[in-house]
VEXGUZA-242927 format. One record per residue (C-alpha): residue in three letters; x, y, z. Coordinates in steps of 0.5 Angstrom, whole numbers, padded with zeros to 4 digits, always signed. Each point is the difference from the previous one (the first is absolute). Layout:
BEGIN
ALAXYZ;...
END
This chain:
BEGIN
MET-0041+0082+0067;ALA+0007-0002-0002;PRO+0003+0003+0006;THR-0005-0004+0005;ILE+0002-0007-0003;ALA+0007+0002+0000;LYS+0000+0002+0008;THR-0005-0007+0001;VAL+0005-0004-0003;LYS+0006+0003+0003;ARG+0004+0002-0007;MET+0002+0006-0004;LEU-0004+0002-0005;LYS+0004+0001-0007;PHE-0004+0001-0006;ASN+0006-0004-0004;SER+0000-0006+0004;GLU+0002-0007-0002;LEU-0007-0002+0004;THR-0006+0003-0002;ILE-0007-0001+0004;ASN-0006+0002-0004;VAL-0007+0001+0004;LYS-0006+0000-0003;LEU-0006+0003+0003;THR-0007+0000-0002;TYR-0006+0005+0001;SER-0007-0003-0001;ASN-0003+0006-0003;ASP+0006+0001-0005;GLU-0005-0001-0006;LEU-0006+0004+0002;GLU+0004+0006+0001;CYS+0004-0001-0006;PHE-0006-0001-0004;LYS-0002+0008+0000;LEU+0007+0000-0004;LEU-0003-0004-0006;GLU-0005+0005-0001;LEU+0005+0006+0001;CYS+0005-0003-0005;PRO-0003-0005-0004;ASP+0006+0000-0005;VAL+0005-0002+0005;PHE-0004-0006+0003;GLY-0005-0002-0006;GLN+0006-0003-0004;ARG+0002-0005+0006;ASN-0007-0003-0001;THR+0003-0006-0004;LYS+0003-0007+0000;LYS+0007+0003+0001;PHE-0002+0003+0007;ARG-0004-0006+0001;GLY-0006+0005+0002;PHE+0004+0004+0006;LEU-0002+0007-0002;PHE+0004+0003+0006;SER+0008+0000+0001;LYS+0005+0005+0004;LYS+0002+0002-0007;SER-0007+0002-0003;VAL-0002+0003+0006;ASP+0006+0004+0001;GLU-0001+0002-0007;ALA-0007+0002+0001;LEU+0002+0004+0006;ASN+0006+0004-0003;ASN-0004+0002-0006;LYS+0000+0008+0001;LYS-0006+0000-0005;ASN-0005-0003+0006;VAL-0003+0006+0003;LYS-0006-0003+0002;LEU+0003-0005+0005;ARG-0003+0004+0005;ASN-0007-0002-0003;PHE+0001-0007+0001;TYR+0004+0000+0007;ILE-0002+0003+0006;ASN+0005+0004+0003;PRO+0003-0001+0005;PRO-0002-0008-0001;SER-0004-0004+0005;ILE+0003-0004+0005;PRO+0001-0007-0002;ASN-0004-0005+0003;HIS+0005-0006-0002;GLU+0007-0001+0002;LEU+0006-0002-0004;LEU+0001-0007+0000;CYS+0007-0003-0001;SER-0001-0006-0005;GLU+0007-0002-0002;VAL+0007+0001+0002;ASP+0005-0002-0005;ILE+0008-0001+0002;LYS+0005+0000-0006;GLN+0007-0001+0000;ASN+0004+0003-0006;GLN+0004-0006-0004;ILE+0007-0002+0002;TYR+0004-0003-0005;CYS+0005-0006+0001;ALA+0005-0001-0006;GLY+0005-0005-0001;ARG+0003-0005-0005;TYR-0002-0007-0002;ASN+0003-0006-0003;LYS-0004-0006-0003;TYR+0003-0007-0001;SER-0006-0004-0002;ARG-0002-0001-0007;SER-0008-0001+0001;LEU-0001+0006+0005;PRO-0004+0007-0003;GLN+0002+0006+0002;SER-0007+0002+0002;PRO-0006-0005+0001;TRP-0002-0003-0007;ILE-0008-0001+0000;LYS-0003-0002-0007;ASN-0008-0001+0000;ASN+0000+0000+0007;GLN+0005-0005+0002;ARG+0007+0000+0002;ARG+0005-0002-0005;PHE+0006+0000+0006;ASN-0001-0001+0007;SER+0004+0006+0002;SER+0004+0006-0003;VAL+0006+0004+0002;GLN-0005+0006+0002;GLU-0004-0005+0005;LEU+0006-0003+0003;ILE+0003+0007+0002;ALA-0006+0004+0001;LYS-0003-0005+0005;ASP+0005+0001+0006;VAL+0001+0008-0002;LEU-0008+0001+0001;ASN+0000-0004+0006;LEU+0006+0004+0003;PHE-0003+0007-0001;LYS-0007-0002+0001;ALA-0003+0003-0006;ASP-0007-0001-0003;ASP+0003-0001-0007;TYR+0006+0001-0005;LEU+0003+0001-0007;PHE+0006-0003-0003;SER+0004+0003-0005;SER+0007-0002-0003;SER+0005+0003-0005;GLY-0003-0005-0006;ARG-0001-0007+0001;GLU+0002-0007-0002;ASP-0004-0005-0004;VAL-0002-0006+0005;ASP+0006-0005-0003;VAL+0005+0005+0001;ARG+0005+0001+0006;MET+0002+0006+0003;LEU+0007+0000+0002;GLY+0006+0004+0002;THR-0002+0007+0004;GLY-0008-0002-0001;ARG-0005+0005-0002;PRO-0002+0006+0003;PHE-0008+0000+0003;SER-0004+0004+0005;ILE-0006-0001+0004;GLU-0005+0005+0001;LEU-0004-0001+0007;ILE-0007+0002+0000;ASN-0002+0003+0007;PRO+0005-0003+0004;LYS-0001-0001+0008;CYS+0007-0001+0002;THR+0004+0006-0003;LYS+0006+0000+0005;ILE+0004-0006-0003;THR+0008+0000+0001;GLN+0005-0003-0005;LYS+0001-0006+0004;GLN-0007-0002+0000;ILE+0000+0001-0008;ASP+0007-0004+0000;ALA-0003-0006+0004;LEU-0006+0000-0005;MET+0005-0001-0006;ASP+0003-0006+0004;LYS-0007-0003+0001;ILE-0002+0001-0007;ASN+0007-0003-0003;ASN+0000-0006+0005;GLU-0007-0002-0002;ASN+0001+0001-0007;GLY+0007-0001-0001;GLU+0000-0004-0007;LYS-0005+0004-0003;ILE+0001+0008+0002;ARG+0005+0004+0004;VAL-0001+0007+0003;GLN+0005+0005+0001;ASP+0002+0007+0002;MET-0007+0001+0002;THR-0002+0007+0004;THR-0005+0006+0000;VAL+0000+0005-0005;SER-0003+0007-0002;LYS-0005+0000-0006;ASP+0006+0004-0003;HIS+0005-0005+0000;LEU-0005-0005-0005;LYS+0002+0006-0005;LEU+0008-0002+0001;SER+0003+0007+0002;ALA+0007+0001+0002;ARG-0003+0001+0008;TYR+0001-0008+0001;ASP+0004+0001+0007;ASN-0005+0005+0003;CYS-0005-0005-0001;PHE+0003-0006+0003;GLN-0003-0002+0007;GLY+0004-0004+0004;SER-0005-0005+0004;LEU+0001-0006+0003;GLU-0007-0003-0001;ILE+0001+0001-0007;ILE+0006-0005+0000;ALA-0004-0005+0004;LEU-0006+0000-0005;MET+0005-0001-0006;ASP+0003-0006+0004;LYS-0007-0003+0001;ILE-0002+0001-0007;ASN+0006-0004-0002;LYS+0000-0005+0005;GLU-0007-0002-0002;ASN+0001+0000-0008;GLY+0008-0001-0001;GLU-0002-0006-0005;LYS-0004+0005-0004;ILE+0002+0007+0001;ARG+0005+0005+0004;VAL-0001+0007+0002;GLN+0005+0005+0001;ASP+0002+0007+0002;MET-0007+0001+0003;THR-0002+0007+0003;THR-0006+0005+0000;VAL+0000+0006-0005;SER-0004+0006-0001;LYS-0005+0001-0005;ASP+0004+0005-0004;HIS+0005-0006-0002;LEU-0005-0005-0003;LYS+0000+0004-0007;LEU+0007-0001+0000;LEU-0001-0007+0000;LYS-0004+0000-0006;ASP+0004+0006-0004;GLY+0006-0005+0000;GLU-0004-0005-0004;ASP+0002+0003-0006;SER+0007+0002+0001;LYS+0003-0006+0003;THR+0004-0005-0003;LYS-0001-0008+0002;THR+0005-0006-0001;TYR-0003-0006-0002;GLU+0003-0007+0000;ALA-0004-0005-0005;LEU+0001-0008-0001;CYS-0001+0000-0008;VAL+0000-0006-0005;SER+0001-0001-0007;LYS-0001-0006-0004;ASN+0006+0001-0005;PRO+0007+0000+0002;LEU+0003+0007+0002;THR+0007+0002+0001;LYS+0004+0005+0005;GLU+0001+0004-0006;HIS-0008+0000-0002;LEU-0001+0003+0008;LEU+0006+0004+0000;ASN-0003+0004-0006;ILE-0006+0002+0004;SER+0004+0004+0005;LYS+0002+0005-0006;CYS-0007+0001-0001;THR-0002+0005+0006;PRO-0002+0005+0001;LEU-0006-0003-0004;VAL-0007+0003-0001;VAL-0006-0005-0001;ASN-0007+0001-0002;GLN-0004-0004+0004;LYS-0008-0001-0001;THR-0004-0002+0006;PRO+0002-0007+0001;ILE-0006-0005-0002;ARG+0000-0003+0007;VAL-0002+0007+0003;LEU-0004+0003-0006;HIS-0007-0002+0004;ARG+0002+0005+0005;ARG+0004+0005-0003;ALA+0000+0005-0006;ASN+0003-0002-0006;LEU+0005+0005-0001;VAL+0007+0000-0002;ARG+0006+0001+0005;LEU+0007+0002-0002;LYS+0004-0003+0006;THR+0008+0000+0000;ILE+0004-0006+0001;HIS+0007+0004+0004;SER+0004-0007+0000;MET+0000-0007-0001;ASP+0005-0006+0001;ALA-0002-0007-0001;THR+0004-0006+0002;ILE-0001-0007-0003;ILE-0002-0006+0006;PRO+0003-0006-0002;HIS-0004-0007+0000;SER+0000-0007-0001;ARG-0006-0001-0005;ASN+0000-0003-0006;ASP-0003+0005-0005;ASN+0002+0007-0003;GLN-0003+0004+0005;THR+0004+0006+0003;PHE-0002+0002+0008;PHE+0003+0007+0001;CYS-0001+0005+0006;LEU-0001+0007-0002;LYS+0001+0006+0004;LEU-0003+0007-0002;VAL-0001+0007+0003;THR-0006+0003-0003;GLN-0004+0006+0000;ALA-0006+0000+0005;GLY-0006-0003-0003;THR+0003-0005-0005;TYR-0003-0006-0001;VAL+0006-0005+0001;LYS-0004-0007-0002;GLU-0002+0003-0007;PHE+0007+0003-0001;VAL+0002-0007+0000;ASN-0005-0004-0003;GLY-0002+0006-0005;ASP-0008-0001+0002;PHE-0002-0002-0008;GLY+0004+0006-0002;ARG-0003+0005+0004;THR+0006+0002+0003;LEU+0006+0002-0005;PRO+0005+0000+0000;ASN+0001-0006+0005;LEU+0005-0005+0002;GLY-0002-0005-0006;THR+0001+0005-0005;LEU+0007+0002+0003;LEU+0002-0007+0000;ASN-0003-0002-0007;ASP-0004-0005+0004;PRO-0007-0001+0000;ASP-0001-0005+0005;ILE+0003+0003+0007;ASP-0005+0000+0006;ILE+0001+0002+0007;LEU-0001-0006+0006;ALA+0001+0004+0006;LEU+0001+0008+0002;ASP+0003+0003+0006;VAL+0000+0008+0002;LEU+0007+0001+0003;ASN+0000+0007+0001;ILE-0005+0007+0000;ASP+0004+0006+0000;LEU-0004+0004+0004;ASP+0003+0003+0007;TRP-0006-0001+0004;PRO-0003+0000+0006;PRO+0005+0004+0004;LYS+0006-0004+0003;LYS+0006+0001+0004;LYS+0004-0006-0002;ALA+0001-0003-0006;TYR-0004-0006-0003;THR+0002-0007+0001;PHE+0000-0003-0007;VAL-0005-0006+0000;THR+0001-0006-0005;ARG-0003-0007+0000;ASN+0002-0006-0004;
END
């Protein structure tokens, strides 16, 4: 039948094709003819009469198992040979067309302190009107005419944390896309659209298509880069619409093989943060200078209280690779000290809890290092994620916001 369909639609038949056409054929006397097998092989079909199989006794697998049973020497006693000519035709009951997934990747910056990475829904109510995921994916979904999508990223930032610098790597798996011949020009135009519409919230960059292997981060980046003008247009569209919230960059298509590389890099990468901190007590430059001498520093972090309701209560060992603090002058008439803390950490480090101690659940913490229990964090920015992904042919532009 497959060659007939290929000839009818004027397409070459390939069993490893990106496009799959499933044709379901039904025959009205199927069950009637199979019931004889029930008497012949009760052990094969009897166990299927359970809720698990919802009362359907016969499947292709079970029928094949019965017919291939070499012990069934009585087969001719149950069926006439040759079989009688059917008096009903085969009917085509369903045609299902599926296209393999396409993977689009890039990096995003988030400038808003009130924008979650993914939709935040609690008790069937939205906590925030939008998310980074939705601001980026809506236009990507429309460009590829896909049925649905899956959004992934290399880690995530809290809703009140900005993602600056070179941005956070992300990927979008497009389910059953109808448009598959997308050029980099289209994707870049889409990036511009996203960034222009959401410029104060997010920014997208380096969008492209990649293979699934690239989400695993191998060394074959240059081989998977797809020059495509449409992807450039897509980036432009996203950035124009979202310029105050987010920006996308380096957007492209990738293969499925590269998706694993994105997740594998989560545990091995380092991240650079900048935190605005405050102490109720007066601190000197000498105090802050001492903390830079403590690195590299291994900290024990119990699961933070703020996420304990959705994550296992574990102890994680994380490394602070470097720290540098600078006092911020102010004109307030009190003893408070404001300072900017820049630190490079192992991926997965809870930076907020390292600063405030989380009621002693993170040890050592900044308070124990400075012998000051009254330190808190006012704002946090991610400046850089040390992960060279997705593949690119040009250097990243370092993006900062005041």
